[in-house]
Structures are given as C-alpha cells and as structure tokens.
BABA-75456 format. One record per residue (C-alpha): residue number from 1; x, y, z. Coordinates in pm, whole numbers, plus 50000, padded with zeros to 5 digits. Example, Ala and Ser with C-alpha at 12.3 -4.5 7.8 and 13.67 -1.06 7.14 Angstrom:
residues 2
(1 (51230 49550 50780))
(2 (51367 49894 50714))
//
This chain:
residues 589
(1 (31822 81801 54222))
(2 (31840 82183 54263))
(3 (31682 82235 53914))
(4 (31368 82072 54047))
(5 (31345 82275 54370))
(6 (30988 82369 54454))
(7 (30813 82699 54370))
(8 (30798 82749 54749))
(9 (31178 82749 54773))
(10 (31201 82985 54489))
(11 (30960 83223 54659))
(12 (31137 83202 54987))
(13 (31465 83274 54817))
(14 (31318 83577 54641))
(15 (31172 83708 54964))
(16 (31495 83658 55152))
(17 (31686 83820 54876))
(18 (31458 84116 54875))
(19 (31521 84147 55257))
(20 (31899 84138 55208))
(21 (31890 84391 54929))
(22 (31698 84634 55148))
(23 (31846 84572 55478))
(24 (32184 84416 55428))
(25 (32084 84146 55677))
(26 (31999 83778 55648))
(27 (32300 83649 55451))
(28 (32325 83319 55660))
(29 (31953 83242 55597))
(30 (31995 83322 55226))
(31 (32290 83092 55210))
(32 (32088 82813 55365))
(33 (31798 82864 55126))
(34 (32028 82827 54828))
(35 (32196 82520 54979))
(36 (31892 82315 54880))
(37 (32055 81978 54956))
(38 (32197 82099 55288))
(39 (32557 82009 55189))
(40 (32706 82316 55348))
(41 (32806 82453 55013))
(42 (32630 82584 54689))
(43 (32679 82408 54364))
(44 (32639 82542 54014))
(45 (32275 82415 53968))
(46 (32173 82577 54296))
(47 (32325 82916 54217))
(48 (32177 82907 53872))
(49 (31825 82820 54015))
(50 (31856 83117 54239))
(51 (31967 83355 53970))
(52 (31673 83254 53744))
(53 (31421 83334 54017))
(54 (31543 83680 54136))
(55 (31522 84007 53950))
(56 (31813 84058 53724))
(57 (31822 84429 53791))
(58 (31902 84361 54157))
(59 (32240 84192 54093))
(60 (32555 84350 53956))
(61 (32599 84200 53603))
(62 (32969 84128 53658))
(63 (32896 83954 53987))
(64 (32628 83747 53823))
(65 (32890 83627 53570))
(66 (33154 83579 53823))
(67 (32944 83351 54053))
(68 (32832 83125 53770))
(69 (33201 83077 53667))
(70 (33313 83016 54020))
(71 (33042 82758 54090))
(72 (33124 82582 53761))
(73 (33477 82538 53888))
(74 (33374 82407 54232))
(75 (33121 82454 54516))
(76 (33082 82793 54680))
(77 (33134 82795 55065))
(78 (32969 83048 55299))
(79 (33278 83268 55325))
(80 (33295 83294 54940))
(81 (32920 83353 54924))
(82 (32944 83645 55176))
(83 (33220 83801 54958))
(84 (33008 83753 54653))
(85 (32709 83931 54808))
(86 (32923 84245 54844))
(87 (33005 84239 54468))
(88 (32640 84142 54379))
(89 (32490 84440 54568))
(90 (32747 84690 54456))
(91 (32536 84974 54325))
(92 (32828 85178 54190))
(93 (33203 85151 54178))
(94 (33215 85318 54512))
(95 (33505 85492 54685))
(96 (33850 85359 54623))
(97 (34018 85319 54972))
(98 (34371 85410 54860))
(99 (34373 85708 55085))
(100 (34233 85537 55386))
(101 (34491 85265 55347))
(102 (34772 85521 55330))
(103 (34635 85695 55648))
(104 (34616 85346 55824))
(105 (34977 85269 55744))
(106 (35096 85618 55862))
(107 (34908 85592 56198))
(108 (34972 85219 56277))
(109 (35317 85193 56122))
(110 (35268 84900 55894))
(111 (35046 84794 55603))
(112 (34675 84720 55667))
(113 (34589 84369 55769))
(114 (34351 84160 55563))
(115 (33983 84200 55640))
(116 (33983 83859 55813))
(117 (34215 84009 56085))
(118 (33966 84275 56191))
(119 (33643 84175 56345))
(120 (33488 84485 56205))
(121 (33537 84465 55834))
(122 (33357 84504 55505))
(123 (33178 84174 55566))
(124 (33064 84240 55920))
(125 (32994 84613 55906))
(126 (32654 84757 55829))
(127 (32587 84641 55467))
(128 (32340 84926 55430))
(129 (32614 85185 55497))
(130 (32859 84991 55262))
(131 (32600 85015 54971))
(132 (32507 85375 55056))
(133 (32639 85618 54788))
(134 (32668 86003 54818))
(135 (32821 86118 54488))
(136 (32871 86486 54560))
(137 (33154 86394 54797))
(138 (33263 86076 54614))
(139 (33572 85953 54435))
(140 (33620 86249 54207))
(141 (33621 86490 54506))
(142 (33858 86273 54707))
(143 (34097 86284 54415))
(144 (34043 86667 54385))
(145 (34136 86700 54748))
(146 (34451 86492 54693))
(147 (34555 86712 54406))
(148 (34482 87028 54593))
(149 (34712 86902 54867))
(150 (34985 86866 54610))
(151 (34944 87230 54508))
(152 (34717 87199 54199))
(153 (34451 87469 54165))
(154 (34109 87305 54191))
(155 (33781 87475 54096))
(156 (33526 87301 54312))
(157 (33195 87300 54127))
(158 (33085 86970 54277))
(159 (32866 87105 54567))
(160 (32637 87402 54639))
(161 (32865 87562 54881))
(162 (32848 87934 54788))
(163 (33096 88086 55046))
(164 (33361 87830 54969))
(165 (33383 87963 54611))
(166 (33373 88338 54676))
(167 (33020 88441 54761))
(168 (33027 88699 55040))
(169 (32803 88669 55346))
(170 (32516 88916 55393))
(171 (32625 89187 55633))
(172 (32294 89219 55831))
(173 (32299 88847 55914))
(174 (32650 88829 56031))
(175 (32609 89154 56244))
(176 (32308 89016 56428))
(177 (32472 88683 56483))
(178 (32788 88845 56614))
(179 (32590 89048 56869))
(180 (32388 88737 56976))
(181 (32727 88557 57037))
(182 (32918 88829 57208))
(183 (32891 88884 57590))
(184 (32635 89158 57655))
(185 (32904 89394 57797))
(186 (33108 89356 57471))
(187 (32798 89394 57252))
(188 (32445 89498 57301))
(189 (32514 89671 57636))
(190 (32833 89839 57535))
(191 (32819 90212 57531))
(192 (33005 90227 57192))
(193 (32758 89989 57026))
(194 (32553 90268 56846))
(195 (32863 90379 56661))
(196 (32951 90023 56541))
(197 (32626 89867 56439))
(198 (32295 90006 56278))
(199 (32012 90050 56526))
(200 (31785 89781 56368))
(201 (32081 89530 56408))
(202 (32111 89605 56774))
(203 (31742 89588 56827))
(204 (31706 89251 56654))
(205 (32003 89109 56849))
(206 (31843 89214 57174))
(207 (31516 89060 57075))
(208 (31683 88733 56974))
(209 (31901 88716 57288))
(210 (31579 88744 57486))
(211 (31415 88463 57287))
(212 (31727 88237 57341))
(213 (31726 88317 57723))
(214 (31995 88411 57975))
(215 (32198 88098 57918))
(216 (32289 88236 57571))
(217 (32384 88068 57243))
(218 (32599 87798 57409))
(219 (32308 87624 57579))
(220 (32070 87351 57460))
(221 (31728 87476 57348))
(222 (31385 87322 57312))
(223 (31428 87010 57092))
(224 (31183 87144 56827))
(225 (31362 87480 56822))
(226 (31324 87818 57001))
(227 (30954 87918 57001))
(228 (31006 88280 56885))
(229 (31212 88154 56597))
(230 (30948 87913 56492))
(231 (30699 88187 56499))
(232 (30920 88378 56255))
(233 (30907 88076 56024))
(234 (30529 88029 56059))
(235 (30479 88404 55974))
(236 (30707 88364 55675))
(237 (30513 88066 55540))
(238 (30173 88244 55611))
(239 (30279 88553 55417))
(240 (30425 88346 55132))
(241 (30122 88114 55084))
(242 (29840 88325 55218))
(243 (29750 88029 55427))
(244 (29801 88002 55795))
(245 (30099 87818 55934))
(246 (30141 87765 56307))
(247 (30468 87731 56511))
(248 (30381 87392 56661))
(249 (30399 87236 56322))
(250 (30753 87380 56259))
(251 (31062 87187 56348))
(252 (31388 87364 56329))
(253 (31681 87142 56210))
(254 (32053 87117 56122))
(255 (31974 87199 55760))
(256 (31717 87044 55544))
(257 (31920 86721 55509))
(258 (31887 86645 55873))
(259 (31505 86706 55876))
(260 (31472 86481 55577))
(261 (31666 86213 55757))
(262 (31448 86239 56063))
(263 (31130 86208 55867))
(264 (31248 85906 55678))
(265 (31374 85743 55993))
(266 (31029 85787 56144))
(267 (30854 85671 55832))
(268 (31039 85362 55715))
(269 (30918 85048 55904))
(270 (31030 84741 55693))
(271 (31209 84627 55390))
(272 (30900 84643 55167))
(273 (30867 85020 55225))
(274 (30951 85230 54924))
(275 (31007 85598 54859))
(276 (30949 85745 54520))
(277 (31225 85989 54416))
(278 (31276 86189 54098))
(279 (31547 86063 53857))
(280 (31777 86258 53837))
(281 (31766 86331 54219))
(282 (31975 86481 54490))
(283 (32162 86176 54627))
(284 (32087 86250 54993))
(285 (31751 86069 54922))
(286 (31897 85745 54779))
(287 (32175 85748 55050))
(288 (31930 85776 55343))
(289 (31683 85531 55185))
(290 (31970 85279 55139))
(291 (32100 85320 55490))
(292 (31759 85286 55641))
(293 (31696 84953 55452))
(294 (31401 85069 55237))
(295 (31365 85064 54853))
(296 (31372 85359 54618))
(297 (31139 85384 54324))
(298 (31257 85636 54068))
(299 (31019 85836 53855))
(300 (31200 85983 53557))
(301 (31186 86352 53469))
(302 (31159 86412 53097))
(303 (31481 86574 52968))
(304 (31342 86641 52617))
(305 (31058 86839 52782))
(306 (31272 87050 53021))
(307 (31271 86784 53298))
(308 (30895 86777 53320))
(309 (30685 86567 53546))
(310 (30408 86360 53389))
(311 (30107 86175 53547))
(312 (30177 85888 53317))
(313 (30521 85832 53446))
(314 (30413 85846 53809))
(315 (30134 85589 53752))
(316 (30370 85364 53558))
(317 (30640 85356 53819))
(318 (30390 85315 54111))
(319 (30208 85026 53937))
(320 (30530 84838 53872))
(321 (30649 84892 54224))
(322 (30324 84784 54390))
(323 (30178 84518 54159))
(324 (30507 84367 54021))
(325 (30741 84405 54313))
(326 (30508 84400 54606))
(327 (30635 84730 54757))
(328 (30445 84973 54976))
(329 (30490 85336 54853))
(330 (30519 85525 55168))
(331 (30633 85867 55036))
(332 (30720 86071 54725))
(333 (30995 86337 54701))
(334 (30948 86653 54502))
(335 (31252 86874 54448))
(336 (31143 87228 54338))
(337 (31340 87405 54190))
(338 (31519 87098 54069))
(339 (31854 86963 54185))
(340 (32047 86872 53972))
(341 (31821 86957 53680))
(342 (31739 87333 53756))
(343 (31374 87320 53638))
(344 (31111 87520 53809))
(345 (30781 87333 53856))
(346 (30468 87502 53733))
(347 (30140 87494 53916))
(348 (30011 87232 53687))
(349 (30321 87014 53769))
(350 (30254 87058 54137))
(351 (29878 86973 54100))
(352 (29980 86647 53924))
(353 (30211 86560 54218))
(354 (29969 86667 54492))
(355 (29675 86482 54332))
(356 (29872 86164 54279))
(357 (29987 86157 54640))
(358 (29643 86225 54771))
(359 (29489 85957 54543))
(360 (29722 85685 54677))
(361 (29751 85822 55036))
(362 (30128 85886 54987))
(363 (30315 86130 55211))
(364 (30459 86416 54993))
(365 (30808 86538 55081))
(366 (30863 86883 54930))
(367 (31229 86981 54902))
(368 (31204 87363 54848))
(369 (31542 87482 54956))
(370 (31598 87668 54625))
(371 (31276 87859 54627))
(372 (31456 88205 54599))
(373 (31682 88088 54319))
(374 (31465 88141 54013))
(375 (31617 88316 53718))
(376 (31358 88296 53446))
(377 (31134 88600 53467))
(378 (30839 88409 53335))
(379 (30845 88159 53618))
(380 (30779 88176 53981))
(381 (30804 87955 54284))
(382 (30476 87806 54413))
(383 (30493 87602 54731))
(384 (30347 87245 54748))
(385 (30153 87353 55054))
(386 (29975 87632 54869))
(387 (29878 87398 54587))
(388 (29768 87130 54839))
(389 (29544 87369 55034))
(390 (29393 87515 54724))
(391 (29341 87208 54511))
(392 (29014 87003 54540))
(393 (29087 86641 54614))
(394 (29399 86720 54824))
(395 (29219 86796 55151))
(396 (29376 86494 55325))
(397 (29719 86510 55155))
(398 (29987 86437 55411))
(399 (30279 86687 55350))
(400 (30616 86786 55485))
(401 (30804 87078 55334))
(402 (31174 87159 55380))
(403 (31373 87484 55357))
(404 (31729 87569 55435))
(405 (31969 87860 55504))
(406 (32237 87696 55291))
(407 (32084 87808 54951))
(408 (31898 88116 54827))
(409 (32123 88408 54843))
(410 (32236 88335 55199))
(411 (32473 88039 55132))
(412 (32541 87990 55509))
(413 (32600 87617 55463))
(414 (32818 87578 55765))
(415 (32560 87721 55999))
(416 (32340 87415 55935))
(417 (32010 87591 55956))
(418 (31666 87488 55822))
(419 (31325 87383 55896))
(420 (31047 87146 55817))
(421 (30669 87223 55835))
(422 (30427 86937 55891))
(423 (30083 86962 55724))
(424 (29806 86722 55801))
(425 (30048 86476 55978))
(426 (29902 86235 56242))
(427 (29934 86392 56601))
(428 (30085 86059 56729))
(429 (30346 86059 56450))
(430 (30430 86428 56541))
(431 (30493 86331 56904))
(432 (30726 86062 56785))
(433 (30908 86304 56549))
(434 (30958 86521 56858))
(435 (31092 86225 57055))
(436 (31337 86158 56769))
(437 (31437 86529 56774))
(438 (31479 86505 57154))
(439 (31727 86215 57112))
(440 (31961 86466 56947))
(441 (31880 86724 57218))
(442 (31841 87025 56977))
(443 (31959 87160 56645))
(444 (32251 87406 56651))
(445 (32152 87748 56790))
(446 (32354 87932 56520))
(447 (32138 87749 56259))
(448 (31820 87830 56448))
(449 (31920 88201 56461))
(450 (32013 88189 56093))
(451 (31669 88040 56004))
(452 (31490 88317 56199))
(453 (31687 88574 56014))
(454 (31613 88413 55677))
(455 (31247 88416 55743))
(456 (31245 88769 55885))
(457 (31504 88989 55707))
(458 (31526 89368 55750))
(459 (31215 89550 55633))
(460 (31167 89874 55435))
(461 (31242 90177 55650))
(462 (31489 89992 55871))
(463 (31847 90109 55873))
(464 (31995 89794 55718))
(465 (31736 89746 55450))
(466 (31911 89927 55161))
(467 (32242 89759 55204))
(468 (32081 89420 55253))
(469 (31863 89463 54939))
(470 (32175 89576 54740))
(471 (32373 89278 54857))
(472 (32093 89036 54778))
(473 (32038 89180 54433))
(474 (32407 89165 54356))
(475 (32422 88796 54435))
(476 (32100 88723 54242))
(477 (32202 88920 53934))
(478 (32539 88740 53926))
(479 (32376 88393 53972))
(480 (32133 88474 53682))
(481 (32414 88584 53450))
(482 (32623 88278 53536))
(483 (32338 88042 53480))
(484 (32274 88178 53130))
(485 (32642 88185 53036))
(486 (32730 87836 53157))
(487 (32443 87670 52986))
(488 (32513 87873 52662))
(489 (32882 87773 52682))
(490 (32808 87408 52741))
(491 (32568 87387 52446))
(492 (32821 87528 52211))
(493 (33042 87234 52271))
(494 (33003 86961 52013))
(495 (32872 86645 52179))
(496 (32717 86837 52476))
(497 (32352 86948 52536))
(498 (32210 87117 52838))
(499 (31861 87233 52946))
(500 (31828 87590 53080))
(501 (31899 87633 53451))
(502 (31587 87829 53536))
(503 (31642 87779 53910))
(504 (31874 87632 54179))
(505 (32256 87640 54135))
(506 (32338 87375 53882))
(507 (32369 87275 53520))
(508 (32321 86905 53424))
(509 (32454 86858 53072))
(510 (32436 86538 52863))
(511 (32765 86434 52713))
(512 (32820 86207 52413))
(513 (33131 85983 52460))
(514 (33319 85790 52190))
(515 (33265 85406 52212))
(516 (33626 85351 52310))
(517 (33573 85572 52617))
(518 (33286 85348 52720))
(519 (33513 85042 52671))
(520 (33787 85205 52877))
(521 (33543 85277 53160))
(522 (33443 84904 53169))
(523 (33807 84805 53175))
(524 (33872 85040 53469))
(525 (33553 84932 53648))
(526 (33413 85283 53665))
(527 (33111 85447 53513))
(528 (33178 85634 53172))
(529 (33099 85961 53332))
(530 (33328 85895 53625))
(531 (33605 85824 53381))
(532 (33518 86160 53199))
(533 (33496 86355 53536))
(534 (33834 86226 53654))
(535 (33994 86315 53315))
(536 (33836 86669 53335))
(537 (33975 86706 53691))
(538 (34333 86595 53601))
(539 (34346 86807 53286))
(540 (34177 87123 53406))
(541 (34139 87111 53783))
(542 (33766 87144 53749))
(543 (33584 86916 53998))
(544 (33231 86805 53884))
(545 (33009 86519 53985))
(546 (32942 86239 53752))
(547 (32575 86224 53649))
(548 (32547 85860 53742))
(549 (32562 85971 54106))
(550 (32220 86140 54065))
(551 (32057 85874 53852))
(552 (31976 85900 53480))
(553 (31828 85700 53192))
(554 (32034 85397 53077))
(555 (32284 85494 52819))
(556 (32302 85864 52915))
(557 (32631 86012 53040))
(558 (32696 86357 53182))
(559 (32781 86550 53496))
(560 (32649 86809 53732))
(561 (32829 87138 53790))
(562 (32743 87446 53987))
(563 (32765 87794 53850))
(564 (32877 87943 54186))
(565 (33239 88035 54127))
(566 (33319 88406 54045))
(567 (33222 88507 53696))
(568 (33566 88544 53563))
(569 (33663 88199 53697))
(570 (33350 88047 53546))
(571 (33419 88200 53218))
(572 (33763 88040 53215))
(573 (33602 87707 53333))
(574 (33366 87728 53021))
(575 (33668 87757 52794))
(576 (33831 87461 52984))
(577 (33526 87246 52948))
(578 (33547 87274 52568))
(579 (33929 87222 52560))
(580 (33902 86909 52770))
(581 (33609 86761 52571))
(582 (33809 86799 52248))
(583 (34103 86627 52393))
(584 (33920 86352 52559))
(585 (33729 86275 52229))
(586 (34049 86283 52036))
(587 (34213 86043 52284))
(588 (33933 85786 52256))
(589 (33854 85824 51878))
//
C-alpha cells in the first residue's frame, strides 16, 4: 500500500526530487522511487504520497493539480511522468516557440515534427537550460522584435544598452581604439596623424599597442588579460579605495556577466550548494545558478524602506535554507547600485553584508558595474572591498568584485569589457580560475582595451581632457534629469508607485491591476505583469520587462524600464505609460 510507504522511502524521494530540481537529472531514479510496488507505473496513491512529502513551493501548482487528476483517471507511465516533470518544474511561463517553429518550417519546408521524432527534444535536452530564465530578453522582447520587423516603432527600454537608444560614444575612447586597430602605417606612424588626432590620443595608442605586442589586436592574449591593462585596473582600484590592489588578482573578462559565470562555475560543486541573491535581482544570477544545477536563496530588499537590506532578513533566509532545507550557502550576491531597483547602498548596508558573509564564511560577490551612475548628491559609491578591509571582523572575508565597460557613462556594451578582482581567495582556487579562463583562451582584446581606458581616462592637462569631461558631464546630467522625470511621471499615475532611482539606469514601479486582469493572466497562462507588459507593447510600442523576471514579493506586479532613451522620447513615453494604464484598467474593470 503506497500510503504506508516507509519514512525511508519518503526521505529518498525528497532527496532524489531535490537533486532533480537542482540538476535536471535523475528522472528515471525518481520514477522508480515513486513506483513503490514496482509495477512499472505510478498510481494515484503513489503520486499523492510523493506530493505530500516534497516541498509544495518546488512544484508548479497547475502541474500538481494536473497529475493528481491524471492519476485518478489511470496509472502514469514513465513517458507521461517525464512530460509532467517539465510542467512541474516550470518556473515561469517561459518563451513561446511560435517564431522558432515558423523558422523551422521556412528552413525545412514542412511543419515541425513532434518531439518524439527528434532524439534531441525538450525531454532529452539539458533540463537546467530548459528551466533557465532570462527575462530581459524574454517573451516581451521577442514580440517587440516581431512588431519592429513589421514596421512598428518600438522604444526599447528593456535593457541597459545605452548606444542602442541614442547615447553617443566618448570620443577619446573611440579615437584610441581606432589607432590601436589600424595598421601602424595608416595610424600611429602616419605622417599626417598629428593633424587628425590629439597628441595624448596618439601617445596612449602607441603605449597600448606596445602592451599588446607586435601581433596586434587580432591575436590571443594572456588568458588573464594583458598585464599592462591589469596594472591600469589595479591602480584604479587602489586610487578609489585607498587600499592596494595588485594586477595578479585581476582577471579581465568579456563583461562582468562572463566573469560572474566563471566564478559560479568554479564555485558550485553539488546540488545542495546555494547562492543568496537579492530579490529583486538581475536575472543573470538566477539564470546561471539554474543552469549550473545549484539552488538560489532569495533575500528580499525592503521596498517600503527604499529597497533597504536588513540583517534580520539575511539571517532569516539563511536559517531557513540551512536548517530547514539542508542547503550549503556558498556565496551571496550584492548589487550596488541596485539593478533593477536603483538604490545606492550606504556604508552601514555594506557593513551588514560584509559582517554577515564573514560570520558564516560565505563568499561575497559584489556586482558594482553601476558605480559611476549615482544621481543623488547626498549619496556616494563605497566599494565592498573598501568596507571589507576597514571593518573589524571582516579580515578573512572572501570577496570578488565585478565592474564593466557597458555601464557608467561609457555604454560600450558590444565591446564586452570588464574585470573581476579577487580578494582573499584561496591560491589553489585562483589557479583553477586561471585554468577555466584558459579554456576560453582569452577575453576579447577590444574589451581589454576598453577596460584599460575606463580605468585610466585622460587626465587634467592632457589635450583630450576638456572634451572628455564635457562629454561625460553631458551624459551624466541627462541621466540624472531622466531618472527624476521618469520616477515623477510614474508616481503621478493612479495605481503606480515607484521609489527614487538614486543610481544605475532603471525604474522599478509597482503596478496595481484590476482583479479581472489577474484572472485573464491565469486564463492565458502568463504572469499578470507579462500580460500588462505585452499590452503596453502592443498599444504604445514601449518594451519593458515584467517585474516577475527579477523576482518580487508574492502578490506584487510591476515592470522594469530604463531611462536611457533621449529625453524627448522619454517624455513621450511617460505620457504613453499613463494613457496605456488608464486604457488597461478600463478594459479589465
């Protein structure tokens, strides 16, 4: 009798289920454990016993109901169970595959075959990848691209991609990059070069070309990055924090995202490993954690207190994860300034985080890519490393910090430049990180050059300094005005509320939706804020990201939008936000 199955079977089922949730592997073993009478199929009593002994939050509610109904009508075979697992572990509505199916038909010449006709299908592919979500390029963006292809004007506010929405590149950076890439006879050694480029640009390009070596920008480099460029990064950190950084602890990477992926790849060892991430969070973290087969433990930022971090919340979430769920907290992610929330952490906030991680021997991952994007004159960026070095009790804190050339006032997202600095990391682990970097040969040379330039811009007295400073100030001043005007405009819409965007590039408003809109979302099998975002896109052409893609408290709905488009375009968008919200509420009232 399945209802009398032993506590040992219940424990084994839970452990096997935990493994499947984390890794996407072990479905055959799980099926055998549920099939307690070894009949080759699962009956209603067996599935009910299983569902009573696993955490309810791990299983999609619709899938839970469906499997009980299916078992009541007849036994569940392994193929049906395998299909059910996909629904049970569906963390979000996911991407609709309409466009992929259309492309398949266009290329093959006939309609797609059923999954069973392909050996590589949704059942046999990596289940970690299937469950992985990355909202900023999700369903709403795919629909936006389709509308754009049909000729509709789209305002892309879904991603922090400054140049794509009109921000101009900084002249000094582009001039130096051009001279580094050009053959010497066309550039730095050309007799006409002095009349075409400022002297400091030419001098810097010559210096960087020497650092790169005679093979030029088209050759592989050291896997950790060119040494002279890493020296520039180390000097930048030393000047910023007033504490010494050394080049050997710097890894240049294809943007901060790639460096984060490398660290998590080296860190995560089994399916009981967990990473604490802020909620709301930038979804690259949940995506990588899911793909690598680990668990995420969210610590909620307090929206009512300006997205504050509290020690009580950290302790509460850690205790539940360790003592209740048996997880091993390996690292904690801090995003400062916040994405998508736009808050700037105070020194007190940072001390809470650093002391917490030091207390429990947790690796701190400090995502600091928006450190120059601070608009509140009463706030300043303080690095996690500076706080760690200066705070008693944090002497043994393990810390890795990340920075990028995609943000700030640079916005060179396509260059894929960035770095990570290792602080108090085990030397053996550091050698393994180098091995991992070596497996990818090296980061892009364009990105390495861009990172060097970010960390060592033109200095006072140099020919390019005045123009560079004016260009940077123009970008900063515009971002500051747009941050204020967007938040003000959103707060003037009945049913919306939005905290100030003191930093970064985003606003993250909360939106109150009519009950009928919630019902419609359930009917369409989408989240309420996805329904809202798709409606906004169709009506206005504004492409935002549903807040559910970043994580939020249960019952909250909203979206993330950048304030990067030109000021006149953003002003029109604010008017359109209100017009759409009024129409949406009327439709579902």
